[in-house]
N, C-alpha and C positions, 0 to 999 in steps of 0.2 A: 416467395415471401419477402417483405421489406422491413427492415428493422430501422427504427429511428435512433439516431445517436442523441444522447443527452449530455449536456455540459453541466458540470456542478462546480461550486466554489470549494476548493481544497486547501488544506494547510499542511505544509511540509513539516513532518515531525521525526526528529532522530529517535531512535529506539531508546525507552526508558531503561531498559535492562542491559543494554549493549548488545550488539549483534552476535558477538561470540558466546553470550551466556545461554542461548538456545539455538540448537542446530535447526535450521529451517527445513532440512530434508526429513525430520522426524515429525510424525503426526502425533503430538502429545496431547492435543486438546487444551494447551496453555495458551490463552489469548490475552494475558495481562498486558503485554505491549499495545495490542490493538485496543483494549479496553481504555487504557490510560490516554492513548492518542486520540480516540473518539471523544472522551470527555474534554480534553484540552481543546479540540477543534470546535466543539459545540460551545464551550465557554468563550471562545474567540469569535463566534459568529460564522463558523464555517460548516459546510454540510458533511464533510469528509476530511479524513487525514491521509496524506501520502506518507507511507513509511520509508524512510531513508535507511540505506545500509551505513557502515562505518566509513565508506569512501564518499558519502553524500549523494550516491546514485539512488533514484527511486526504485524501491524493491517491490512494493505491493501497496494496496490501499487498506485501511483498517478494516472496512466491512464490504466494500464493493470490489467487483472485478475491474481491473484497470486495463484500458486499451488505448492506444495513440493511433490516430488515422494520419497517415502520411501519403499524400497522392491517392494511389488505388491500394495501398498496402495497409493492413491492420497489424499493429505491433503490440507486444506485451513484454514486460520485463522478463528476462531469462531467469531460470532457477538458480544459477550460479551467483546472482546479485543478491540472493537472500529470500526470494519469494517462496511461499509454500508451494510444494509440488501439486 
């Protein structure tokens, strides 16, 4: 099976509520940060928002799965940087 990688234009977005406001390890169904980031990205002409943690590292995307291709390796942000498990 062959999968095609797709590139999109994304906007880096710091968390509206603060990273420490919501524990990313808890599945609470609270997506307010993602919704606010998506609205801001779309208003700015972007297709997606990259969610940053308090240290400025990319933690996740607002609505899509986030992967980085480096050589022959497929990378994704670790859960300790704030991504949902």
